[in-house]
ZAMAR-735139 format. One record per residue (C-alpha): x, y, z; residue in one letter. Coordinates in steps of 0.25 Angstrom, whole numbers, padded with zeros to 4 digits, always signed. Example, Ala and Ser with C-alpha at 12.3 -4.5 7.8 and 13.67 -1.06 7.14 Angstrom:
<recs>
+0049-0018+0031A/+0055-0004+0029S/
</recs>
This chain:
<recs>
+0093-0109+0033M/+0093-0102+0019R/+0081-0097+0012I/+0083-0105+0000E/+0084-0118+0008N/+0070-0117+0011I/+0064-0129+0002P/+0056-0124-0009A/+0041-0125-0005G/+0044-0125+0010A/+0036-0116+0019A/+0044-0105+0023W/+0038-0103+0037E/+0039-0117+0041A/+0054-0119+0035T/+0059-0107+0043I/+0052-0111+0056E/+0058-0124+0054R/+0072-0119+0052E/+0069-0108+0063L/+0066-0120+0072T/+0079-0128+0069A/+0088-0116+0069A/+0097-0115+0082D/+0098-0101+0082A/+0090-0089+0074V/+0095-0075+0072I/+0085-0065+0069V/+0090-0052+0063C/+0082-0040+0068W/+0080-0028+0058S/+0070-0019+0054A/+0066-0028+0044A/+0065-0041+0052S/+0058-0035+0064T/+0047-0034+0055Q/+0046-0046+0049S/+0036-0056+0056E/+0044-0069+0050N/+0057-0064+0056V/+0049-0062+0069R/+0042-0076+0069S/+0056-0082+0066E/+0063-0076+0078A/+0051-0079+0087R/+0053-0093+0084L/+0067-0092+0086A/+0066-0086+0099R/+0057-0095+0104E/+0066-0106+0102R/+0077-0100+0109G/+0085-0098+0096R/+0084-0083+0092L/+0097-0073+0091V/+0092-0059+0088Q/+0101-0049+0080V/+0098-0034+0076Y/+0102-0029+0062L/+0097-0015+0066D/+0092-0007+0077D/+0077-0013+0075S/+0071-0019+0087A/+0067-0033+0088A/+0052-0037+0087P/+0044-0038+0099L/+0047-0051+0110F/+0062-0050+0102F/+0068-0038+0108G/+0069-0044+0121E/+0081-0053+0118R/+0095-0049+0115Q/+0098-0047+0101G/+0111-0042+0094I/+0114-0031+0088D/+0121-0033+0073L/+0119-0018+0068R/+0135-0017+0070G/+0139-0031+0068W/+0151-0032+0060S/+0149-0047+0057G/+0163-0050+0062G/+0165-0063+0073A/+0173-0054+0082N/+0162-0043+0081D/+0154-0043+0095P/+0141-0044+0089T/+0145-0056+0083S/+0150-0062+0096R/+0135-0058+0102R/+0128-0066+0091L/+0138-0077+0092S/+0134-0078+0107E/+0119-0076+0104A/+0120-0087+0094L/+0128-0097+0104R/+0117-0094+0115E/+0106-0098+0105V/+0114-0110+0099L/+0117-0116+0113G/+0103-0114+0118G/+0094-0126+0119E/+0083-0126+0109R/+0068-0124+0112I/+0064-0136+0105A/+0068-0149+0113A/+0077-0159+0104P/+0072-0173+0102P/+0072-0182+0114A/+0086-0189+0115G/+0094-0178+0107T/+0106-0173+0115A/+0108-0158+0115K/+0120-0154+0108V/+0128-0143+0113E/+0131-0132+0103R/+0145-0126+0104R/+0147-0114+0093W/+0159-0107+0091S/+0160-0093+0083W/+0164-0099+0070R/+0151-0108+0070M/+0143-0095+0075L/+0149-0087+0063A/+0147-0099+0053A/+0132-0101+0058V/+0127-0090+0066G/+0131-0078+0058L/+0125-0085+0045P/+0112-0087+0052V/+0113-0073+0054L/+0114-0069+0041L/+0103-0078+0037L/+0094-0073+0048A/+0095-0060+0043A/+0093-0063+0030V/+0081-0070+0034G/+0076-0058+0042A/+0077-0049+0029W/+0070-0061+0021W/+0058-0061+0030W/+0057-0046+0033S/+0060-0040+0019R/+0050-0032+0013P/+0043-0043+0003A/+0044-0039-0012A/+0033-0031-0017A/+0024-0039-0027P/+0025-0032-0041T/+0013-0024-0041P/+0001-0027-0052A/+0001-0018-0063R/-0009-0014-0072V/-0010-0009-0086A/-0020-0002-0093V/-0021-0009-0106T/-0031+0001-0113G/-0046+0005-0115V/-0051+0002-0129T/-0062+0009-0136S/-0073+0000-0141L/-0078+0010-0152D/-0070+0019-0162R/-0075+0032-0156A/-0063+0041-0154P/-0068+0046-0141T/-0069+0031-0135T/-0057+0028-0139A/-0051+0041-0133A/-0058+0037-0120L/-0052+0023-0120A/-0038+0029-0120T/-0042+0039-0110G/-0048+0029-0101L/-0036+0020-0101A/-0027+0032-0097D/-0037+0035-0086E/-0037+0021-0081I/-0021+0021-0081S/-0021+0034-0074S/-0031+0029-0063G/-0022+0016-0061L/-0010+0025-0059T/-0017+0035-0050S/-0021+0023-0042A/-0006+0018-0040H/-0009+0005-0049I/+0004+0001-0055P/+0001+0002-0071T/+0009-0003-0084V/+0009+0007-0094S/-0001+0006-0105Q/+0007+0013-0115D/+0008-0001-0124Q/+0000-0007-0136P/-0013-0012-0134A/-0014-0028-0135G/-0008-0040-0128P/+0004-0032-0123S/-0005-0021-0117A/-0003-0021-0102G/+0009-0029-0102A/+0017-0030-0089G/+0004-0027-0082A/-0004-0037-0072D/-0017-0032-0074Y/-0022-0024-0086T/-0033-0014-0088I/-0041-0012-0101G/-0055-0009-0106G/-0063-0004-0117T/-0073+0009-0119V/-0084+0010-0128A/-0094+0021-0132Q/-0108+0013-0132Q/-0121+0023-0135G/-0119+0034-0125G/-0110+0027-0116Q/-0095+0025-0113L/-0092+0011-0109H/-0078+0007-0102A/-0075-0007-0099R/-0061-0009-0091I/-0055-0022-0088H/-0043-0026-0078L/-0037-0039-0082D/-0026-0047-0076D/-0016-0047-0088S/-0008-0060-0082R/-0020-0069-0082Q/-0028-0062-0093R/-0040-0061-0085L/-0050-0049-0083S/-0051-0046-0069L/-0061-0034-0068W/-0069-0025-0078T/-0075-0012-0076Y/-0086-0005-0085E/-0092+0010-0085L/-0102+0016-0094A/-0103+0031-0094V/-0111+0040-0104P/-0102+0043-0117A/-0100+0058-0113S/-0094+0054-0100D/-0081+0049-0104S/-0073+0056-0092V/-0082+0049-0082R/-0077+0036-0089L/-0064+0038-0089N/-0064+0043-0074D/-0073+0032-0069Q/-0066+0021-0076V/-0052+0024-0072A/-0057+0027-0058E/-0064+0013-0058A/-0051+0005-0062I/-0040+0012-0055A/-0049+0010-0042G/-0053-0004-0044V/-0038-0008-0048V/-0031+0000-0037S/-0041-0007-0027C/-0039-0020-0033A/-0023-0019-0034Y/-0019-0027-0022R/-0026-0038-0028G/-0018-0037-0040L/-0005-0043-0042G/+0003-0054-0036P/-0001-0051-0021S/-0015-0049-0024G/-0026-0058-0030L/-0021-0069-0040T/-0034-0074-0042D/-0041-0067-0053S/-0054-0069-0048N/-0051-0064-0035L/-0043-0052-0042L/-0056-0049-0049S/-0065-0050-0038R/-0055-0040-0031Y/-0057-0030-0042L/-0071-0032-0042R/-0070-0028-0027V/-0064-0015-0029C/-0072-0012-0042D/-0085-0014-0032L/-0078-0004-0023F/-0072+0006-0033V/-0083+0007-0044N/-0096+0002-0036H/-0104+0008-0025N/-0100-0002-0015D/-0104+0007-0004A/-0118+0009-0009G/-0121-0004-0015D/-0122-0016-0006T/-0120-0026-0017R/-0107-0020-0020S/-0103-0019-0006T/-0106-0034-0005F/-0100-0037-0017E/-0087-0031-0014L/-0086-0038+0000L/-0090-0051-0006G/-0079-0051-0016D/-0069-0047-0006L/-0073-0058+0003R/-0071-0068-0008R/-0057-0062-0011I/-0053-0065+0004T/-0058-0078+0004Q/-0051-0082-0009A/-0038-0075-0006A/-0038-0074+0009P/-0023-0067+0010D/-0026-0056+0000F/-0028-0045+0011V/-0033-0033+0002P/-0046-0040+0000A/-0048-0042+0015R/-0044-0028+0017T/-0054-0023+0007D/-0066-0031+0013F/-0063-0026+0027A/-0062-0011+0021K/-0073-0012+0012F/-0082-0019+0022G/-0080-0010+0033A/-0081+0002+0023Y/-0095-0002+0017L/-0101-0010+0030A/-0108+0003+0034P/-0117+0004+0022L/-0122-0010+0023L/-0134-0015+0032A/-0130-0017+0046P/-0128-0032+0046E/-0121-0032+0034Q/-0112-0022+0039A/-0109-0029+0052A/-0105-0042+0044A/-0096-0034+0034V/-0089-0027+0044R/-0087-0040+0051A/-0079-0046+0040E/-0073-0033+0036A/-0067-0034+0051A/-0062-0048+0048A/-0057-0045+0035Q/-0049-0034+0041A/-0043-0042+0052T/-0039-0054+0042R/-0032-0044+0033A/-0024-0038+0044L/-0019-0053+0049E/-0015-0054+0034L/-0009-0040+0033D/-0008-0031+0045P/-0005-0020+0035K/-0018-0022+0028A/-0022-0006+0029A/-0036-0008+0024D/-0038-0018+0036A/-0036-0008+0047W/-0045+0001+0037L/-0056-0008+0039A/-0055-0010+0053R/-0057+0006+0055E/-0068+0005+0045M/-0075-0005+0054L/-0073+0004+0067L/-0086+0013+0071K/-0083+0027+0064P/-0082+0034+0078T/-0071+0026+0082Q/-0061+0037+0078W/-0048+0033+0085A/-0048+0018+0082E/-0053+0021+0066R/-0040+0030+0067E/-0032+0019+0074R/-0035+0010+0062L/-0034+0019+0050L/-0020+0023+0055R/-0016+0008+0057R/-0021+0006+0043A/-0013+0018+0038V/+0000+0013+0046A/+0001-0001+0040V/-0001+0004+0027N/+0002+0020+0025P/+0000+0019+0010D/-0014+0013+0010W/-0024+0023+0005P/-0036+0018+0012H/-0029+0018+0026S/-0025+0033+0024N/-0038+0037+0017G/-0046+0032+0028F/-0038+0039+0040L/-0039+0050+0032A/-0054+0049+0032Q/-0054+0047+0047L/-0045+0058+0050L/-0055+0067+0042T/-0065+0062+0051E/-0059+0065+0063T/-0056+0079+0058G/-0041+0077+0054R/-0041+0083+0041M/-0026+0087+0039S/-0022+0074+0043E/-0032+0066+0035A/-0027+0072+0023A/-0013+0067+0024V/-0020+0053+0024Y/-0030+0056+0013A/-0018+0060+0006Q/-0010+0047+0008R/-0024+0040+0003A/-0024+0047-0010S/-0010+0043-0014A/-0014+0027-0016A/-0027+0026-0023D/-0032+0011-0019L/-0048+0009-0019Q/-0050+0023-0015I/-0045+0036-0021D/-0042+0044-0010W/-0037+0056-0018R/-0051+0065-0018P/-0052+0063-0003Y/-0038+0066+0001A/-0040+0078-0006S/-0053+0082+0001M/-0046+0079+0014V/-0036+0088+0010A/-0045+0100+0007C/-0053+0098+0020E/-0038+0098+0028A/-0036+0111+0021G/-0028+0109+0009Q/-0039+0112-0001A/-0031+0122-0010D/-0019+0111-0013S/-0029+0101-0015T/-0039+0107-0027I/-0029+0107-0037A/-0025+0092-0034D/-0040+0089-0036L/-0042+0096-0048R/-0029+0089-0053E/-0035+0075-0049Q/-0049+0079-0055M/-0041+0083-0068A/-0032+0070-0069S/-0038+0059-0061A/-0047+0048-0066S/-0060+0050-0058G/-0058+0065-0056G/-0072+0065-0050G/-0068+0060-0036R/-0060+0072-0035F/-0072+0081-0037R/-0078+0081-0023F/-0064+0084-0016A/-0061+0095-0026L/-0075+0102-0022I/-0072+0100-0007Q/-0058+0105-0008C/-0063+0118-0017L/-0073+0121-0006I/-0063+0119+0004D/-0054+0129-0002A/-0066+0140-0004G/-0065+0137-0020R/-0080+0136-0021Y/-0082+0139-0035A/-0073+0128-0039E/-0080+0119-0030A/-0094+0123-0036M/-0088+0119-0050Q/-0084+0105-0045V/-0095+0102-0037Q/-0105+0106-0049A/-0098+0094-0057S/-0103+0083-0048I/-0116+0077-0049G/-0119+0073-0035A/-0131+0076-0027R/-0126+0085-0017S/-0119+0093-0028S/-0130+0103-0026D/-0127+0106-0011L/-0113+0106-0013R/-0113+0116-0024L/-0123+0124-0016A/-0113+0124-0003L/-0102+0129-0012I/-0109+0140-0017K/-0113+0143-0003A/-0099+0142+0001A/-0094+0152-0010A/-0106+0162-0009T/-0110+0161+0005K/-0123+0168-0002A/-0135+0166+0007P/-0143+0160-0004A/-0132+0150-0008D/-0131+0146+0008L/-0146+0144+0008A/-0146+0135-0005A/-0136+0126+0001A/-0143+0126+0014K/-0155+0120+0007R/-0147+0110-0001L/-0141+0105+0013T/-0153+0104+0020D/-0159+0096+0009A/-0148+0086+0011M/-0149+0086+0025R/-0157+0074+0026P/-0148+0064+0019N/-0139+0058+0028K/-0128+0055+0018A/-0126+0069+0015A/-0124+0074+0029L/-0110+0077+0027P/-0113+0086+0017L/-0125+0092+0024V/-0116+0094+0037I/-0105+0101+0029Q/-0115+0110+0021A/-0122+0114+0034Y/-0109+0118+0040A/-0103+0125+0027Q/-0116+0133+0027L/-0116+0137+0041G/-0128+0129+0046D/-0120+0122+0058L/-0133+0118+0065D/-0136+0111+0053A/-0123+0106+0052A/-0122+0099+0066F/-0136+0095+0065A/-0132+0087+0052A/-0120+0081+0059A/-0128+0075+0070Q/-0135+0066+0060D/-0120+0062+0055Y/-0112+0052+0061S/-0098+0047+0059P/-0099+0034+0051G/-0091+0023+0043Y/-0083+0027+0031P/-0096+0025+0022M/-0106+0032+0031T/-0100+0043+0039G/-0089+0051+0037I/-0087+0064+0046V/-0076+0070+0040A/-0084+0081+0034F/-0085+0088+0047L/-0070+0091+0047F/-0071+0098+0033Y/-0070+0112+0030Q/-0085+0113+0027A/-0088+0109+0041T/-0079+0118+0048A/-0090+0127+0054P/-0095+0114+0062M/-0082+0111+0067R/-0081+0126+0073A/-0094+0124+0080D/-0095+0118+0094P/-0105+0108+0090R/-0095+0101+0082F/-0088+0094+0095K/-0101+0088+0100P/-0102+0083+0086L/-0088+0077+0086M/-0090+0071+0099E/-0103+0064+0094R/-0094+0058+0084Y/-0083+0054+0093G/-0073+0062+0087L/-0072+0072+0098W/-0068+0061+0107Q/-0058+0055+0097F/-0051+0068+0096W/-0050+0069+0111Q/-0046+0056+0112S/-0035+0056+0103T/-0031+0070+0100G/-0032+0069+0086R/-0040+0081+0084W/-0046+0086+0071P/-0040+0097+0064D/-0051+0107+0067Y/-0048+0106+0081L/-0033+0105+0081R/-0033+0118+0072D/-0040+0126+0083R/-0030+0134+0093K/-0031+0126+0106G/-0033+0113+0100G/-0047+0106+0103P/-0058+0112+0111A/
</recs>
């Protein structure tokens, strides 16, 4: 049967099944491509069940499971001639199949017709069938043509007042947005074209907006439009003091790039074609990127509710299912117990359905890892490595595997996966985290220059400040660290500044001042990681271990223990009390049972104690 002979509008599966059932012989050509095709395996399975299967091999690939036990014909050295020994073996195999009795019984009263086949008939019929089978194997197993990715154009930001400073800000803001999209690996259309109806030509979606100074504030309003349907899909607004134009640039560019990259899987022909659903998906990403969904329960439930509606209306859109699974698993620990249980159950169901639709849905494997108890170290690692295996380039599976590796003390390996995560910015910008892990793994000097460059050139440079401070401390460059720390208006800045100063001077007065601030922060459970590191850095190991007894491994939002393997806590790791602490966390048992020892033990002469 030729492909073009399938009637227009006919169901492919039904047509192919009917023709396979009617065929007197079915030749399957096993190759590196066809062995990976579920369609080819299914068709071969049907032919085998009916006793009509002839197997040939086009390369050295092994036949799939349950097919290798049947004799096949190796065509790798076949000349194609009728006198070739391989041709004779193929002829004999076809004669045996064609002369055999069909599985399906003929209608009552129908006489059995004996078939006699000559080589000429086989050459006329069998070999074209072979070629058709080879074409069919290629057709079903060839990589599907990748859909054209959606392209976005920044058509410009317009100043609504005549102030020269606002006009310059509008131009700069458009450039910052374009730069942010490029950093997030979003295909963009050049905006070097005149404004007006032709602006954004060739783009599927356009980003534009306005900026104005009203009173003492700068107001920006940016919108994402579907240029084909001429619909506005999402709008972002921000107001900052008129003196803080840098913040406006950074925050708007970061917000736009974050939302577009998060929602990008919904754009284009393989995404969400319904504009209402796409607009809702953009809102989900807006809640995740620009709102405190981790601290505001209303935002959490709005985000999950929108994803639930999308999966109901577009059940085959896998990203909405994996997002629900991932966000639900991630945020559940912050909910009330009864709410958390319900969200976890639904997240697990969404992950299962996503994997049924797409076994390579990395975020579904990631969600399953997040749903485990934090101290199930081995199983968590297995699932995260599975997520990386099915999609090696997906940033989140690499990033969360890096996080688990830091929690189990394997900083050097963590730095590798964190760097992979930072190579693609989707939903989460992993670059600051990757830099910090690299510094904790002993690569501070080479990372500091990169961080300073990121802060100088990238939108949202403030995201890199904390990583830079940590790297400067690790490198012993305390004066620079103090300068950067002083620019951050966080509540913990006083303690951090005091700790940096104490590390720099070792003066008793500075050490005492840092100790007083640490003691004052000790009752704050949320600040325990900083408190434990501070005590360790100040040499008060009794206080450090006492505080560590009040801290336990938790879900990603509630209890990361990676700080116990940072350079600041090195004195704790050299103390005999550290091993019982690791046993309490279940880490020592994990290391011992798997042999995946942390860096601080592997680097010791003689290995683990």
